[in-house]
N, C-alpha and C positions, 0 to 999 in steps of 0.2 A: 284568528286575530283577537276575538273577544276574550279568549282565555289569556292571551299574552297581555292584553290591557288590564284585565282583572288582576293578573299576577303583578303587573307594574304598580297598580294602585295599592295592592296589599303590601308590596315592598315599601312604597312611599309612606304608607300609614305606619308601618313598623319603624321606619328610619326617621321620618320627618314630622310626625304628628306633634311632638312636644315643641319643636322649634317653630312650626307654623302657628300653633296656639299661643305660645309665649310671645312671639313677635306681634301677633294680632292683639293680644291683651295689652301690650305696651301702648298701642294706639287707642284701644277702646276704654281701658281702665275698668272693664266690666267682664268678669269671667264668663258669665252666661252668654253674653253677646259674642265674645271671642270664641267660645266653644261652638256656638251656633254657626258662625261664619266659617270656622274651620271645617265643620261637617259639610257645609254647603260647598266648600272648595273641593272636597273629595268627591262629593256627589257630582259636581260639574266635570271633574276629571273623567268619571265613568261615562259621561255623555260626549265629551269633547275629544278625548284621546283616541277613541276608535276612528274618528273622522280625520283628525289632524296629525295623529301620531303622538307617541310619548315624547314629551319635551326632553331636551338634553339635560336640563336641571329641574327634575320634577319638584323638588322642595321649593325652589325659587318660584316656580310657576304657581304652586299651591299657595305660597305666602302672598303673592301678588293678588290672586283671586280672593283670598280670605280678607286681605286688607281693603281691597276695593269694595267688597261686599260690606265690610264694616263701615267704610266711609259713606256708602249709600244710605245705610240705616241711620247713622248718626246725623247725616244731613237731613234726611226725611223727618226724623223725629226731633230735630233741633236739640239734640241731647248733649252736644259738646259742652255748653255753658249752663244749661238749665237744670240738668239732672244731677243728683248726688252721685258721684262716681263710686263704683264698687271697690275699685283699687285706687287709692289716693296717690296722686303724683306728689312727690316730695322733692322738688328740684331746688329748694332753698338750701338744703344741707347736702353737700356732695358726699357720696359714699364710696366704698371701695369698689363697687361695681363699675364706677366710671373708668377704672383702669382695665377691668375685665370685659365689660361690654357684652355680657351674655344674658339674653333674655330668659334662658332656661334656668339659670341660677336664681334670677329674681323670682321666677315662678315657684321654684322649690322653696325659697325662704317665705314666700307668701303662703303657700300651702301648709308650711310647718310653723306658722305663727303661734306663740304660746297662748293666744286667746282661744285656740281650737283645742279640743280634746285630742289625745294621742290617736284614738281610732279614726277620728275625722281627718287628722293630718295625713295618715297613711291612705285612707280611702280617697281623699281629694287628690293626693299625689299620684296614686295609681290611675285615677280617672283622667286627670289633666296632663300630667307629665309623661306617664307611660302609655296613655291612649287606650287603656283597657275599657271595654264596655262596662256599663253598670252591672250587667249580668255576670261578667267575668270578675269584677271586683267583689260582688256578692258571693260568688263561688269561693274566692280566696278567703273570705271571712266566714264562710259556712253559714250565711244568713240568707233569708229570702230576698229576691231582687227588689220588691217594693220597700223592704226595710232599708236596703242599701241606698236606693234612690232618695228616700226621705233623709237619710243621714247626710248624703252629699249635698242635698238642697239646704239642709240646716247649716251645714258648714259654710256654704256660699253666703247665706243670709247673715251668718255671724261675722263674716268678713265685711259685709256691708255695714252692719251695725257698729262694728268696732273701728270702721274706717281704716283698715289695715293698709299701709303703704306698699306699693308694688316696687320693692327695691331690696337690695342686700342691706342689712343693718349697718349702721356706722360702727367703727372699730370698737368703741367702748361697750357696745351691746352684743358683740358677736359671741362672747363666751356663754351668755345666757340662752342663746338661740341654737348653738351649734349641735348640741346633743340630739335634739329632735331631728335636725337636718341629716345628721349622720345615720340615724335609725332609718330614715326614709331612703337615703342614697343606698344603703346596704340592702334594703328591701327591693329597690329597683334592680340592683345587681343580681340578687338571688332569684327574683322573678324571671330575669333574662337567662341566668345560668341554667336553671331547670324550671321551665315553664310549668305551672301547676295544672295546665289543661291545654288541649289543642293537638295539632298534628306534628308540631316541631318541639324537640326537647329544648333547644337553645334559641334565644332571641338575642343575637349578637348586637343589635342596635341598642338594646337596654343595657347590656353589660358595658358596652363602649360608652354610653351616656353616663352611666354611674361612675366609671373610672374618670371620665372627663370632668364631671362635677367634683369628684374627690380631688383631682389635681387643682382645680380652681380654689377649692377650700384650702388646700395645702399652700397655695400661693398667698392666700389671705392670712393664714395663721400657720406659718412654717414650724413654729415651736410647739404646736398642739400635738400631744402624744396620741390622742384618740384618732385624729385625722391621719397622722402618719401610719398608725396601726391599721386603720381601715383600708387605706390605699395599698399598704403592703399585703393585706389579706386578699384583696380583690385581684391584685397582680399575680400573687402566688397561685390562687385558684384558677384564674384565667389562663395561666401559662399552660394548662393541661387541655385547653378547649379543643385543639386540633386533633387530639387523639381519643376523643370520647366515642368515636364511631368507627366501625369497620368500613372497608370500601363498599360493602353492600348496605350500609346504613344501620347495621345492628349496634345497639348500645354496648359499649365496652366498659367493664368495671376497671377500677384502678389496677387490680391484679392482672388485667389483660392488656393494658396500654403500653405502647412503645415509648418508653421514657426518653429515648434518644431524640424524639421529635418534640419534646416539651420545649417551650420558649425560654431559652437560657437567658436572654436579655431581660425578659420580664421577671424571671426568678432572681436574677442578680439585683435588679432594681428593688424588688420586693424585700429581699434579704437586707439590703442596705437601709431601707426605711424601717424594717423591723428592728434592726440593731439600734437605730436612733430612738424608736418608740420605747424599747425596753431599757434604754439608758435612764429613763425617768421613772420615778417611783411615786405611788404604786403603779404596777402595770395596768393598762386598761383592758377591757374585755376583748377589744379588737386586736390588741397586741398578742394576747394569749391565743386567740383563734388563728392569728397569722402564724404564730409559732407552731401550732399544730399543722397548718398547711406546709410550713417550712420543713417539718420532719418528713413529710411525704416527698417534698421536692428534693431533699438531700439524699434520700434512699436510692441507691443505684438500681435496686430491684425491689419487687414487692416483698420478697422473702427477707430483705434487709431492713424492712420497716421496724423502727423501734417502738413497739406497741406499749412497752412499759412507760416510756417517756410520754407517749400520747395520753395514756390513762392518767398520768400525773398532771399533765396540762389540763385535762378535763376536770380533775379535782380542783385545780386552781380556778378554772373558769366558773365552776359551780359555787365556789366561795365568793367570787366577785359578783356573779350574776346568775343566781339559781334559775334554771328553766327546765321544763320537761324534755325539750328537744336535746339540750346539752346532756342531760342524764341518759337519754336514749343513745346518743353517740358514744358516751362513756361505756355503756353496757355492751355496745357492739365492739368497741376496742378491747374490752375485757375478753369477749368471746374469741376475738382474733388473736389475742395473746395467750389465753389459757385453754382454748378449745370450746366447741359448741355447747357442751353441757354447762360450762361456767357462764357462757353468754346467755343461755336460757334462764339461768338462775338470776343473773343481773337484770334481765328484762322483766322478770315476773312481777316485781313491785310496781312497775310502770303500767301494767295492764289495767290497773284501777284508776289511772290518772285521767280525769275528765278531759284535759286539754289534748290528750293523745287518742281519744276515743275514735275520731275520724281521721287519724293520721296514718296513711297507708304504709309509711316506712316502718312503723312498729310491727305491723303484721308481716311485712316483707322480711324484716330482720329475724322474727320468730321462724318464719318459713325456711330461711336459709340455714339457721342453726338446726332445726328439725331435720332438714334434708341432710346436713352433715352427720347427724346421728342415725340416719337411715330409718327414721320414723315416718314412713311414707304417707300413711293415712292422715296424720296430723299436719304434715307438711303441705299436703294437697289442700286441706281445709284452710290453712293459713295463707297459702298463695291465692286461693279463691277470694278470701277476704281482702287481701292486699289489692287484687285486681279491681274489686268492687269499689275500693276507696281511691283508686288512681284515676286522675282525669287526663293525664298526658298519654297520648297514643303510643309514643316510643317506649315509655316505661311499661305501659300495659302490654305491649308486644313482647318485651323482654320477660315480663312475669308470666305471660302465656307460655313462652318457651320453657321456662322452668317448671310450670305446672304440667305441661305435656311430658317432660322428662320424668317427673315424679310419678305421674299416673302410669307411665310405662312400667315402673317397678311394681306397681300394684297388681299387674297382670302376670308377673313372674311367679 
């Protein structure tokens, strides 16, 4: 029974954390207090649910507990009227959120306020919107936990000092705020699509939340090409989610997936959004990335993938937004187009890139190309390095399998 309750609480944390916190923050106007009350609600669930059973609507139960706890604190401290709120209520000017009425969207815009540095925006969103622990956020940024705790604390204090309102901006201010929000929404999606650590590869609650937030942004700004492109990208990638595992739970690469099970409805919606996004010039980075995803979606088989088109799209992406990860993906595409030797040559310049020093996918890509060339000793070392840099158990298990296969050749 305790195991069932623990599993139910863990599921509620993944699915409902952001909504409980955001709804509580709407009451408290204080992120620290809202976070504390949300944590208390989950702690109370661990005590109460074994006795009373898991409620039919765990999220609603947790929200009620968190808000009641917040009211008790506010009443006891008489803080409703006497303290300076961390999140300023701005009811005098109606905003677009009045039509959407979603606390999570308010929370995202608050975390992504331009008064905060980009790193603080991402860290705060991962902590408050995604519900990651401070240690998990620190792992994502590859910094010590105390450093990340201090960064998050400074971000909250900055919100206090700047008296940042807890609301979606008015229409005339949306353009200046949307880029930061899109960055964070995409980060929420990628964190859910391939979790950087833990026992599960996918967190469907995060990918669904990211797509839902992007849909809300699309309702706010239907003519914004970046929003259309991002929503298209997430739909096209998410369309493959059901085929990423074998019935035994083994990770399946794109080359192994049953494409007849891909979500045709999501692909069609993503393709329509992509067409709209590409109709505006210049193309946005999200539209180009969505176009890469569309090439995969349109190929009936792995062998039919147009790798030349993908390499060309990565060339465009690197002109729009240079990044080591995009360069790595381009190098992999070259290897898949021209062979493993060409892939290794394309990867070689990236091995000195500081931003990729702890990025396990670089080592994994090298290992795969070395394996293709039957350079077993080098491949084994590269797989071992990739495993050491991989925090996700499912990906590590996949790499372990590849390493075992390669080591078997060393004995021949």
